[in-house]
N, C-alpha and C positions, 0 to 999 in steps of 0.2 A: 699464534703458531712460530713454532721454532725451527728453523730452516738448518742448523747446525748438524754434522753427522756424527754428534758425540758418540751415541749407543752405538751405531754402526762401527765406526771406528775402531772403539773400546774393543770390539768382538772381533775386528781385523786383526788388532794388535796380541789380542791374547792368541790367535791362530797362529799368525808369526812366530811369537814366541815358542809353541807348541811345535810348530814344524821344524824348528832350529833345534829344541832339545831330541826330536826324532832323529834328526840328522846325525846327531853327534851319538846317542844312543846306538843307531845302526853301525856308525864307523867304530865306534869302541868293540862292538861286538863282532863285528867283521876283522878287527885287528885282533880280538882274543883268540877268533876261529883261525887263522892264520898262523900265530904264535904256536898254539896247540898242535896245527899242522905242522910246524920246522921241527918242532920237539920228537912229535912223532914220528917222523921221516927219518932223524938223527937218532932214533930208538930201536928201528927196524920195524915200524909199526905194532910194538908190541902193545900199546895205548888200545888201539881198536881191540885185539885179543882179550885184555884183561877189563875194558870197561863197554865194549860195545854190548848189545841186545841178545841175549842167547835165550831162546824161547823157552817155557814152563822150568826154569831154573828159578826158584825164589829165593840164591844166591846173589842175583845177576838184576834183581828189580832196579836196583841203581842207573844201569843202564839205560832206562827210559828217560833220564836225564843228562847222562854224559853222553850220549850216542849222535845227537845232533851235533856236536861238536867237533867230531871224530868224522873222519875221510879215509878211504881205502888209498888215495893217491894225489897226487896236485892236479891230475885231471878231471878228477871227482869234485875237489873243492874248486876248481875254476869255474864249472860247471854250475853249481850249486849260487857262487859268489852273487852275479849278477842279480838274477832273479831272486835272492834272499833279502837283496838290499833294498831292490824296487818294492818288492811287496811287504816289507818289513818296514819301508819308511810312510807306505802309505796304511798301513794298519795304524802306525803310530802316533801320527802328526794331529789326531784329534785328540790325542791324551797318553802320555809315556805310562799313567799307572793302570791305565787299562789295559793297553797293549801287554804290560809285563804279566797282568793276569790270563790273558789272551795265550801267552806265549804258554804258560804253566799248563793252560788247558790244553793246547795243541799238543806239547811233549807229552801230556799222558794219556791221551786218544791215539795219536800214534804211533805210541811205543807201546801201548796195551795191546793194541791189534797185530803187533810182532811179535809181542811174548806170547800172546794167547794162541794165535793161528800159526804162526810158523813153522816150521822144522826144527826139532831141536839142535841139528848139527850146523846150524848155518850163524853166524856172526853179523849183527847186522849194525851198520852206522850210517852217519849222513843227515845235513839239515833238510833234503828233500821234505820231511813229513811236515818240519816248519812252515817251508816254501806254500805247499800245500792248505796249508791252515790260514795262513795269512791271506791266499790266495781265495779262498771259502767267504772270509770274513770282510775281505775289502768288496767283494762281489754283492754280500746281500747286507752289508754296515747299512746303506743309505735307504734300503726298503724299511727297515725297522726302526732306526733314527729318524725316519721323514724327512731327510735330508735332501735337497737338489742335487746339490753340487757331489756329495758322496752318491747318490743314485749314477748318477752322469760317469762318474770314475769307475762304479762297479759294472757297468754296462760297455764301457771301453774296455777294460780291462778283462770281462767275461768274452767280448768278441775278438780281443785280438790273442789271447791265451787260453783259448778252448782246447787248443792240442795236447794242453799238457796233461790234458784229463785222459790220453789214451795209454800213460803209464800209470793210471790209478785203477786199472782193470788187470787181470791177470792175462798172461800170456808176453810179459814184457822180460827175456832172457837177463838174467842179473841185476835187476831192478826189484826192488823192494814195495811191490805195487801194494801191500797190506800198510806199510807205513805211509804210502803216501794217499790212501784211501780213508785209513784212519786219521791223516793230519787234515784231511778235507773235511771229512763230518765234523772234526772238534771246532775248525773254523765257522764252519756254518751256523754250529751250536752256539759260538763263540759270538757271533753277530746278534742273536736274541739275546746271552745270557748280561754280554756288557751293554746292551743298548743304552740310548741317552733316554733313563728316564723322565727329564726335567722338561720333555717337549711335550709327550702327550698328554699330559695332566692340562696344560696350558691351553693348548689345543682344544680339550673338550671344555674347560672352562669358558674360553673366549666363544665355541658354539653354543653354548646353554646359557649363556647371560643375556640378561635382556638387552634390546637395543639402546635402550637408554643410559644403562652402566657400560656401555662397549668402550667409550672412550677411558674409562678408568681402568677397565680390565688387561688394557694394554699397555705397559708401563714404558714402551719405547717412546722417544721424543715425535711427535705430529710433525709431519712435514708436507707442504702444499702438494707436491706430488706422488706422495705416497697414497696408493689406494685405502680404502677404510677397512678395521677389521672385518672380517667374513666376506672381503670380496674375495673371489675365483683366484686374483693375481696376488693377493696380500703375500701368501707365503714367499712368489717367486721374489717378489719385491724384496721380503725381509734377507733373504739368502744374498742378494746380490747387494744390499746395503751391507750386511755382515763383511763381503769380500771389500767393501769398499769400493763398489763398481757403480755405484749410483751417488 
C-alpha cells in the first residue's frame, strides 16, 4: 500500500494554480472595466450612447458584447464591481477556459433578452447580466459536476445572495430586469453545457465494474485509511483528499 498523498497533492496544486489564474483574470477584467469607465466619463458618457444595447436595432447587435463593460455612472460601476469579482472568481477558479466560454454564453443570453424584449428608446449598459450569469452558474455547477465542495459553495451562495433575484423580475425602476433574467438563464444553462464530463463516465465505470477489478478501475493510490471504491463515503474522501485535507 502507498500512503503518500501524491494523487491528492497534484490535484490540489492544479486547483491552486487555476485559482491564481482566476484571480488575475478577474483583476485584469475589472481594471479594464474601470479604465473604460474613466474614458467614458471624460467623454461625457458617449460610449454608452454609441455602444450600449438598443432593442430591435440590427446595427446595435455589437452592443451585446460591449454593453457589459460600460456603466451609466461611477455609482453604477462601484455597485457592480464587488459582486462581479466575487462571482466571477468563483466561476473561474475551476478553469479559466471554461469561464471564458461561460462569459460569452451569458453575454449572449443577457444581451439577447434585452435586444429582443426591451423598448427601442432605451439604451442598456452594465455588467449586471454577467453577475447574474456567474451567480446562476456557481449555484448549479457542483450539482452537474457531482463535486462536493462546489455544491456546498453553491448552497452558501444561493442562501446568501437569494435577494438578488428580486431585480430579475419586473417592477424595479431604472433596472434592466430583462438583462438580469437573461444572464441568470445563461448561467444556469452554462452549468450544464460546461459541466465536467470526465467525472460522470468514471463514476459509471466504477459502479458497473465487477468487484474483482475495482482496484484496477481506481487509478488513485490506495491508502489504508481511504474507503474502498463503491463505499458510500468514497467520493467524500476523494474530494477532501484532492483539497489536501486528508
